N, C-alpha and C positions, 0 to 999 in steps of 0.2 A: 544316161549321161551323154552329152553332146560334145563332139570334137570341134573345137574352135581354134582358129589361127588368127593371130593379131600381129599386124605390122607395126614396127617401132622405128621412128626416124627423128633425127635432129641434126642441125648444122650450126646452132648457136650454143656455145659452151656445151658441145655435144656429149662428151664423156660424162660430165656431171649430170646433164639432163636425162641421158639414157639410164644412168644408174638410179637416179631418183624415180624414174618411171618404173624400172624393174622392181624397186622396193615397194612402190605403191601397188603394182600389179600383183605382187606376192601376197599383199594384205587382202586384196579383193578376190583373188583366185588362189586358194591354197594348193590346188593340184595343178601346178604350172611348170613348164619346162621352157628353156630359152635356147635359141640357136647361137652359133658364133656371131660375132659382130663383124660387119663389113663396112669398108670405107669406099665411097663412090663420089665421083665428081658430080657437081650440081648439073641438072639437065634443064633444058629449055631457057633458063636464064643463068648464064655461066659465071657472072662476075660476083661470086659469093664463095664462102667456105665449103669444103667437102662435107658430105653427109656421113653420118654413122647410121647404119641400119641393122636391124635384127628382126626375128620373128619369135613370137611366143606361142606355145601350144597349151591349150587349156581343156580340161574335161569339166563340164559344168552342166547344171540343170537350168541355168538362167536363160530367159527368153532373149532373142537377138537384140530387141530394142532396149532391154535392160542392160545388156552388155554395152551397147552403143552409148547409153547414158553414163555408164560407169567410166568408159574410156574418155568421154567428153569432160566428165568431172575431174579425172586425173589431169587431163590437159589444162583445164581451167586452174586447178590448184597449183600446178607447176608453171603457170604464167604463159600459156600458149600465145605466141605472137607470130603472125604471118602477115608481114607488111603489105604483100601483094601476091597475086597468083604466081606460083612457081618460085616464090621468093624464099628467103631464109626462114627457118622454122626453129623455134625453141623446142617444140615437141610435136610430133604427129603420131597419133595412134589410130590405126585403121582396122576395122573388122574385115578381115580378108575372106574367111570361109566359116560357115556354120554348117557342120556336117557336109552333106552334098546338096544342101538346099539352095534354091534360087529364090532370092527375095528382091523384089523391085517395087518399092513404094517411095513416096516423097521424102521420107527420112533416111532410108537405108537401101543400098544396092549391094547384094552379095550374090556371087563372088565380086570382090572389088573389081570394077570395070577395066582397069588398066594393068592389073597385076601380072597378067600373062605376058606383057611386053617389057617387063622390068626385071633385069637380072638382080638388082639389089633386093627384090622381093623373092624371086624364085630360088636364088642360091641358098639363102637361109631356110626357106620353106622346105627345100628338098632334104635338108638335114633332119627334119622332124616328121615329115609326112610319109605315110606308107608308099612304097614304090608301086603298089597296085592301084592307088587312087588316081583319078582323072579329074581334069577341070570339069565342073558340073555342066557348063554350057558348051564348051568346045569339044568335050569328050576326047581330049588328048592327054597323054600322061604328062605329069609335071616335069619329068626329065626331058621329054621331047620339047616341051615349051622352053625349058632352060636352054637347050641346045640351039634354039633360034635367037638367043640373046648374047651369045658368047663374044660378039663384037663390042659389047658394052664393058667398060672398065669397072672392075669390082674386086677389091683386095680384102681377103680374109685377114682379120687382125687377131693377135694373140690376147688382146685385152679381155679380161673377164670381170664379171660382177664382183664387187668387193663386199657384197652382203654376207652376213654371217652364215646364211644357209647355202652359200656357194652357188654354182651355176653361172649362167650369163653368156 
């Protein structure tokens, strides 16, 4: 089984879309855990709603490209809309990590190329990942990378998944 981490984000009807994504991810990946949800201000293009972000941890035998296709299918089913780069998002699902593998091909780059710079990814990731794990490329601990992003606003929310199986 492979350890996989998936980033989840939305800032258009965010609570509803995050919940719908969680429900669909549970159907796709039965062995899944979710971090807390975090609220962050939009970056790069600031005249938009705040984002809600979380990370999912999955144990799976799926190939990384099959995972990517599954995530893209969930985005499509839930009506992913991104009007422009760094713009508002109905839903964004990113394959962040696939074990400690480094994948660089035209369809997929893992680890996600900017995750180490984003507190809204690192904060929830650190809730789920082993403290002994390191970024596969940078070879620095996730906690160390998180400490370099503490200037970024990131608020942990009490909001939880309303799905009957709990978590969130």
